[in-house]
N, C-alpha and C positions, 0 to 999 in steps of 0.2 A: 629386387621387385619381389614381395610376397607372394606366392601362389595362394589363390583363394582355397580354403579348406572345404572338403566336401560338407555338405548340409550335417551328415549325421556325426559330424565330428564336433558338433556343439552340444553342450549341455545347457539346461534350463534352470536358473534360478528365479525367484518372484516372491511378491508379497500379497498376492491377491488382488493387485490393484495395476500393478504392471510386472514386467519381467525383464530378463537380461540372458543374452546369449553368450555363454562363455565357450571358448573354443580350447581344443586340448594342446595349443600353443601357448595358454595362458592369457590368450587376449579376450575381453568383452568387445565384442564387435556390433550388439546390438542392444539398445537400451532406450526405450522412448518415457518420458517424464512430464507429467507425474502419473500419466495414466496409460493403460496399452494403445490408445489410440491418439495419443499425443505425439507432437514431433519428436523424431529420435535425437540424443544427444552424441549417441555413437551408432555410427550408420556404416562402419566398414565393411558390414556383412553385404551391402548393396553398393560396395565400390572399394575403395582403399582404406588404409588407415588415417590417410589425410582427411577422410569423411569423418573421424571421430572413432577412438578405441580405447581401452586401458588394459595394457599388459602388465602382468607380472610374472618373471619368469627368470631361469639363470641367465647371466649375463654372458653370452655365447662368445664375445670378444676376450673375455678371461677365462672361461671354464674349458674352451676349447672341446666343448660337447658337439658330437656329432649330430645330433638330433635336436631339433627344437620342439617336439611334441612330449607330453608328459611320459613317464615310464608305466603309471597307472593312475586310474580314477575312478571313484564311485559316490554314490550318493551314501551318507552316513545314515544308515538304517532304512526306515521308510520315511525319509524326510526328503526336503528339498536343499537340503546342506550339501555342497559338492566339495569333495575331497580330491586333489589333485597333488601326485607325488612325483617328484623330480630326482632323478638320480644323476650324479656327475661325477667325473675322475676323483673329485674331492669331497665329497659329501652327498647327504641326500636331504631334500627339504619337501615341506608341504604345505601348499595353500588350499586354504578353506574358504570358499566363497558363498554368501547366502545374502538374502533379503530379509530382515525381521518382518513379521507381518506388523501391519501399522494401523495405529488410529491417528497419525500426525505425518510428518515429513518423511517421504521415500528415502531409504537409505541402501546402499551397497557396501557390504562389509568383507574385506578379504584379510584374513589373518594367516601370516607367514611363519611356520615353525621350522627350528631345526632339528631333525631326526638323528643326524648322524655327521660327523666331521665338520667341513663348513662349505658353504656353497654363495659363492658371489651373485648376488641378485639384482635385477634392474626394474623399476617402476617407471612407467612411461603413461601418464594419464593426458588424453589429448581431446578434450572436449569440444565437440563442434555442433552446437544447436542448430534447429533447423533443418534436419535431415542432412548434416553435414556440410551446410552451406556458409554458417556463421562462424568466423574465428572470435571467440571471446576475448573479453579483458582479462589477463590473469594478473593477480597480485597478492599480496600478503596482507593480513589483517589482523592484528592481534595474535601474532604467533600461528595464524592458520593461513591457507592459501585458499584463494575462490576465484572462479572463474565465472564472469557475469556478461550477458548478452541480452538486451532487451529485458525481457519480464522473466529471464531465468538467472538463477545463481546456483553455482555448484561449489559447496564447501569441502575441501580435502583437510580430515585431520589424520596425523600420523606423528609417531614421537620421534622420527628421523628427519632431517632436513630434506625440505623440497625446494627445487630450483624452477624459474620458469626459463624454457627454452623454445624458441619458435612456436610460441602459444600452446606448450604443453608443460605440464607439472611433472618433473622428474626428480628420481633420488636412485642413487646406488649405493648398495649397502652389502653386508656379508652377515649371513645368518649361521649361527653355529649351533651345535648340537644343545638341547635344551633350551634354547632362546625363543621368544615368541614375540613378534613385531605385527600391530594392526593397522589397516589402513581403513577409514570410513569415509566415503561420499555421501554426502546429504545434498539433496535439492530442495529449494524454496524459492519464493518469489524474489526477485532482485530487490523490491524496495521494502521487503518485511525485516524484521530484525534477524541477526544470525540466527542459526539452528544452535541447540544445545549440543555440546560436545558428547557423542555417543559412548556408551560403555560397551565395548566388544565382546567381552567375556560374557557379560550379563545378557546381552543380546543373542548371543550363540546358544545360551543355556534356554532362553525362552523361546527362540524358534525351535530348537529341537523338542521341547515339551510341547509345543502347539502341534508339531506334524506326529507326534509320537501318539497324543490323545486321539487325533483324527484319524489316523491310519488304524487305530485298535478298533475303531468302531465297524469295520469291514466284518460282515457276515460272512462272505464267501470262504470256504474251507476246503476247496478242490484241489486237483493236483498242479492247477497254474496259479496258484495263490501268489508267488511272486511278481509274475507278470501283471495279475489283475490288480495288485496293491500300487504297483508302480504307475500303471494306467489311472488309477482313481486319483492319486496324488497329482499327475500331470493334469487331469482335468480340474482337480481342486485349485490347482495353481491358475488357470485359465477361467476363474470365477471371478468376477469384479465384486468384491466382499460388500462395499457399500450398497449396491443396488441389487444384486444376485442376479445380474447379466452374465452371461457365458461368452466369451469370444471363440469364433470357429479355430482360430489359431493367433498367436501374439506376433505375428510376422506379416509383412507385405512383400509381394513382387517375387519371392523365390520362386522360381520357374517349373513349370509343369514339362518343359524340355528346354535342355541347355542351349541357350542362343535363340529361343522362341519367345513369342509374343504373349504367351498365355500365362501372364504375370497379374495376380490380382491382391487385393487387399482384404486381408480376413480378420482384422482387429476389431471386428463389429459382432454384434449378437444377431444371429440368424435364427428366427424362430424354429426353424427345422433342426438346425444343429444342437440349438440349446434343449429343445424338446428332446430329441434322441440321447443327449448326454445325461438329461435329467433321468431317462428310462434306466439307465446303466447304474446311475446313483441309487436309485431306488432299489433296483434288484440286488445291489450289495448293503443295504440297509441305511441309507443316508436319506433322511426326511426332511432336514432342517433346509438343505439345498432345494428342496422342491417348493417348500412353504416360502423362500425368499424369492424363487424364480415367479411363482404366481404373483407375488405381489408386484415383482418388475413388470410382469406381463399385464395386470390391471393398470398400471401407471403408463406403460408404453402404449397401449391401445386407447387408454384414457376412455372418453365416452364417445369414441369414434372407430369402433371395429369396420365400420362400412368402409373405410380408407385404411383398411389393414395393409401395412407393409410386411414384404419378407423379412427385412432385417431393420435393426435399429441400433443407435450409438449404445455404448454399455449401460449409459443411464437411462437409456430410453430417446436420446434424440432421433429425430426424424430425416433431417437434411444431410446427407452423406455424399455431396458432390465429389465427383470424381476427377482428378487432374493427375497430369505426368510431371516427375521431377526431372528434368532435361538435365541437370549436373549430376545426376547419379548415372554412371554406365550400367548398373544392375549386376546382379550375381553373375559372375561369369560372363559378362557381357550380354546378360540376359535383358533387353530393354523392350518396353519401357518399364519403369519404375512406377507405378501407380499408387495413389492414396486416395482414399475414398471408394466407392462402388456403386455405380450405375444401377446395378442389379436391385438395388432398392426400390426402383420404381417398377419392377416387372411384377405381372401377375403369376403367381405359382401354386395352382389350387391344391396341391399335395400338402401344403402347408396347413390346411385346416384339419387334415388328417393326424398330422404329427402333435398338434398342439391339443386335439381332443384327446389323441390316445394317451398322451401325458397325463392330462387332467384325469382321464380315467384310472391310469396306473396309480396315481398318487390317492385317489379314492380307494382302490383296490389294497393299498399299501397302508392305509389306517391314517391319511393326512386328511383331517377334517374338511368337509366342504364348508363353502361360506357363500352366504346370499349374493355379494358380489361377483363372485366368479359363477355362479349360476347364471346370473343374468348376462354376463358376458359371454358364457357357453351358448345360451339360447340365440343371441344375436348373430354370433358366428356362424351358426347353424342356418338362420334364416338367410345369411349371406351368401353361405355355400349354396344353399336351394336356388338362390336368383342366378349363380354363375356357373355352375357345374358343367354346364354344356359349352361354355367357351373355350376355343383354344387358348394355351398359355405357353410360358416359356419353359416351364416344369424343373424337376429337381436339379438340373445340370446349368441353369440358368443360360439358355442358349442365346445368341446376340443375332440369330437369324430370325426367319418369320416363324410366327406362332404355330404350334401344332396341338391336335388332340392326343397328347402324350397318355399311354394307357397308364402308367404308373400314377399320373395325375389324377386319373378316374378311379384307380383303385383305391387311392388314398382319399378320396371323396367319400367312397362306399365306407371307409375305415371310420371317417368322422360321422356318419349317420349310423354305423353299426354300434360304435362305443357309446353315442348319445342314448340309442334305445335300451341299451344294457343298463346305463345309470338310470334311466327312467324306470326301467322293470324294479329295479333295485330301490326305488323310491329317492334317490338321490337327486331327481331332476323332474321338473314339471314341463312336459312337452306334449305335443299331439302324436302319440304313437303310429295311429295308422297311417297318417300323412307321411311319417319318415320311414315307416317300414316300405310302403309303396314305392317311395322314392328309391330307398336302398335297393330294393328288387329292381328296379327300372335301370339303375346304373349297373347293377350285375350283369342284367341280360345285355345291355348294350355293349360292354366290354367284350363279354363272351362272344358276341356277334362281330363287331367291327374291329376288335383289337385282337384277333386270333387267326392265324393262317393254318386252316386245316391240311393244306397239302403238305407243308413242313412240319407240321403238329407243334407249333410253337405260338405263343403270344409274340406280339411285335411292339417296336418302339411306339409307334403311333398308328391311328386308324389310317389304313390304306397303305402303311409304309412295309416294306420287306427287311427294312433295318431291325438289328435285336439293340437290347438296351440291358444293362446289367441289373439296372433298379427293377426288372421284371421278376428277379429272385426273389423280391419279398413278397410275391403272391400266396405262397404257403406260410409264409413267417408272420404275416398279419391277419391270416384265415379267411383270407378271399375265396381259397380254394384248399381242399385237403391235400396233403402231400402224395398220397397214392392217386389222385387224378391223373390219367394218362396225360392232360394238357400240360399239368405241373412237370411231369417228370420229361417231357418232350421239350419244354423250354429249358428246364436244366441242362440237358443234354445238347440243344442247340446252342446255348450260351458256351459251353465248353468247348464246343467244336469251332465256334466262330469268333469268340472273343478272349479265348483263354490262351495263355502262353505254353509252351510244353510242360513249365513245372508246375502249372496250375493257376497262377496268377491272372488276374481278370481285368481287362480294358472296360471303360465304362460304355462305350459305343464307337462306330468306326469314325475315324477322323480322316481328313484329306490335306494334302499339302496346298492346296490352292484356296482352302476356306469354302468349297462347294459344299460341303456336308452339313449336316442339320445344325451345327452350332454357328455355322458362319465365319469360323476362325480358321486362318491357315494354320498349318503346322500339326505335328502329331503332340503326344504325351505319353508318360509312363502308363504302366498298370495302376490301377486303382485301389488302394489297400483296401479301404471300407468295402468296395465289391468283391474283394477276394474273401474277406471275412462272411459277405453274405454268402459266397459259394461254399464257405465251410458250413453254414446253416443251411443251406438248403440239399447239400450232400447229407447231411446228419438227418435231416427231416424226412427224406424219401428212402432212409434205410442204409445209406452207405457209409457208414460211420467210421469204418477204417479208412476210407479215403479222407473222409472229414477230418479225422485226428491228423493224418498224414499232412494235410494242406495246412492245418491251423499249427502245427510242429515247423512247418516250413515258414510260414508268416512270424512266426515268434523268432527264428533264426534272422531274420532280416532287420529286428530291431537292432538300434546302436549299442553300444557297449554301456550305455546308461539306461536302456530298456526305452528309447524313445522312438515314435513312428512320425514320419511326414506323412504327406498326402497321397503320394506315389511312390512307385519303384521301378526303376529301368532294369530289367533282368541283363540286358547285353552288357550295359556298363556296369552292375553290380553296385548300384548306388540309389540313394533316396534323392526324391524330388519332390517340389512344391514347398507351401508353407509347412513349419515346423515349430514345435510339434503339432499335430493336427488332432482336433478333438475327434473329429469324424472317426479316425484310425483307431485311437485309443477305446472309443467306445464300442466300435465293432469288436475289438479285441475282447473286451470285457462281455458282450451280450453273447459271443460265440463261447466263450469259456462255461458260461451259465446253462446256456443251451446243451452243451456236451456233457456236461455233469447232470443235468435233468435227463437225458436220454441215455445215459450210461447203462441201466438196466436192459436196453435193448440192443438186439444183435445186428449185425450189418445185414444179415440176409431176410430181417423181419422188421415190417413197420411197426412204429408204436401204434397200439390200437387208439383210434379216435376220441373214442369215449374217455378212455381213462387219462388221456393228454389233453383232453379239452380242446383238440383241433377244429376251427369253424367249418362247416359245410358251406355249400353255395350260398345258403340263405342266412347263414351265420348263426344257426340255432343252437350250436352246442354251448355247453356251460361256460366256458372261459378261454380267450383267446390266448394261445402259448406264450404271446408277449406278455401277459400279465402273469404267469407264473412266476414270482419271485420268491 
């Protein structure tokens, strides 16, 4: 029985329409076709290899190799082409995995090369469409192998013989030094004509060229460039190229606690996640993605921004019904496995702030405004003005009772503040006096009802004593300057009550019984994005040495391929949650940019507000720090 690998043992390959997870034992254990949110044809990640997988690795029955994991692996340059090297007593082999960026059928290509001696290899491709539930009809056709089930057909092209065995396509072969063999898996609809036989070498050259050209556009040249570029490539891989939508993660139901129930489907486009991801891309010189996302936003909201959803399908679909897949046991028996997401129906007022902030940043970074976007912006602000006083489910999508979350109110303030700035710049036609009055009203209310003067900290919600890591954003978005005693008190309270000894940060308190704010039983790991927010907060309040130390620690938690999941368990020393996570990689990029900007300041002296453009209580300074790209 195979022991399911840790989450961080997986590498990501993708074609910007879907992606695959490649384990360091040579097995592709997760692949949804043809889109991120399609049903998986390999679902071993959430069960066993009986639920679908494709492994190419040394044949252990012949090599007598002690270990089933690769000796070394790395991405080839700044690309999404993954090289895995195997060393055995008889020789060394390399497997190169990639998915060519496509305008047609999706493909997974695996090239096996002999580097030294000879290595007996085994390829076992076990497709199981329908999230591992369906055993396809596997047969030969025209010298090719094909697996068909319902509407899906998977064609395997290889120069060596394949045999069918128990619903799998199997080939045993020996690779020798200087030899190269390629396997290409192509998906198409089962009623369509057979896809063309691919040229693996040409596809590899084109894939490398694409990623090299794209990565070279990065404008960040700071000390953390390697980590920043790898995060950028990862975020680009999670962008659905045909529409410009960005998924929060390419997986579903990887648990936030091993054996727990906090298992969610992240293969959709959250307005919040996509907006903050675009901010990171804009900050590193990428503008085409912002234009594509803006078009996606216009299409998704259509003519009905009054019925704004907090998330959509990657092409703008509104219906994302949540259900459980009872035949899958879940990653390390963490059930249930969910597809779809009920949070699409929630009210989360902070998304207005994140969307408007991104539109503001796009304008600030030279992305030309358009009339349709201006109309949408105006309607969103009017909608916010009608609803900002309501309780909501907040940034963490609680499944308990709605509350007046402080972060939601702060981001409502951000939406108004950035709108006012655009209007003052002549980029938007709105009634300034009404918006300025409303902005000030929200600011006063938050400072009165969302602040605990006894403990000198803002709280999670009005009337609550609980803390929330999202409060760390108060100076980042310019709601208060970082040298305000209330900001410093909040940072210190979160470090005291929500942080681990090594500085990692929990989102908010959880309970074993589900009696906490989110209404869900069980705990979770530390939240990596919140930990990057702590880096930012420490830097802004002048504790740069501590900020750099925490940032360095967070970088050390990345996988050997530079990837981050949603959370981290310090006790077990492992990553948790959906993987890789856009939020985590966005947080890494934003923290690297902020640390670079604050480098001239010393840990004992705060940056001067006037020169750094931090907002005061009324937001009257020149430029929010989030816009300094």
